C-alpha positions as CSV (number, residue, x, y, z in Angstrom):
1,M,119.9,156.4,96.9
2,V,118.8,158.3,94.5
3,D,119.2,157.9,90.4
4,K,121.1,160.7,89.2
5,K,119.7,160.8,86.2
6,N,116.1,161.0,86.9
7,N,116.3,162.2,90.4
8,K,114.0,159.4,91.8
9,E,114.6,157.4,94.8
10,S,115.2,153.5,94.3
11,Q,112.4,151.0,95.2
12,V,114.1,148.0,95.4
13,Y,112.3,147.5,98.7
14,K,109.5,146.7,96.9
15,F,111.0,143.5,95.3
16,Y,111.4,141.6,98.9
17,K,109.1,140.5,101.9
18,L,110.2,140.6,105.6
19,D,108.8,137.8,107.8
20,G,110.3,137.8,111.4
21,N,113.5,137.2,110.9
22,S,113.6,136.2,107.1
23,I,113.5,137.7,104.3
24,E,112.0,136.8,100.5
25,C,113.0,137.7,97.7
26,L,109.8,138.5,95.8
27,K,111.2,138.3,91.7
28,R,114.0,136.5,90.2
29,D,117.7,137.6,89.3
30,C,118.8,137.7,85.9
31,P,121.2,134.5,85.3
32,R,123.6,137.0,83.1
33,C,123.6,140.1,84.7
34,G,124.1,138.2,88.2
35,K,122.6,139.6,91.2
36,G,120.9,143.0,91.9
37,V,119.2,142.6,88.6
38,F,115.7,141.6,88.9
39,M,113.5,140.1,85.9
40,A,110.0,141.6,84.9
41,A,107.2,139.0,85.0
42,H,105.5,139.2,82.2
43,K,101.8,137.3,81.2
44,D,103.6,134.2,79.0
45,R,107.4,135.3,80.3
46,L,110.5,136.6,82.3
47,T,112.4,139.2,80.9
48,C,115.3,141.4,82.1
49,G,115.4,145.1,81.3
50,K,119.1,145.4,81.4
51,C,120.2,142.6,79.1
52,G,116.5,141.6,77.4
53,F,117.5,138.1,78.6
54,T,113.9,136.3,78.0
55,E,113.1,133.0,79.5
56,F,109.0,131.8,78.5
57,N,107.2,130.1,81.6
58,K,106.1,126.6,80.5
59,K,102.7,125.2,79.5
60,K,101.0,123.0,81.5
C-alpha cells in the first residue's frame, strides 16, 4: 500500500512476528481508535499517534 501524501510504502509488516504457523503482534492496538492503529512504546508510556491516548507503565 502506498501512502498518497508522501508516496512511501506502508511498513505495518514490521509490527508482526511470524513463527511457522503462528503470527504475533509486537505492538499494542489503541483502545480508542481500534484495530490497525498501533501505540508507540516509549521509556515510561505507550502513546497513540492518532488520538493522543497515553498509558503510563506501572512502577515496580
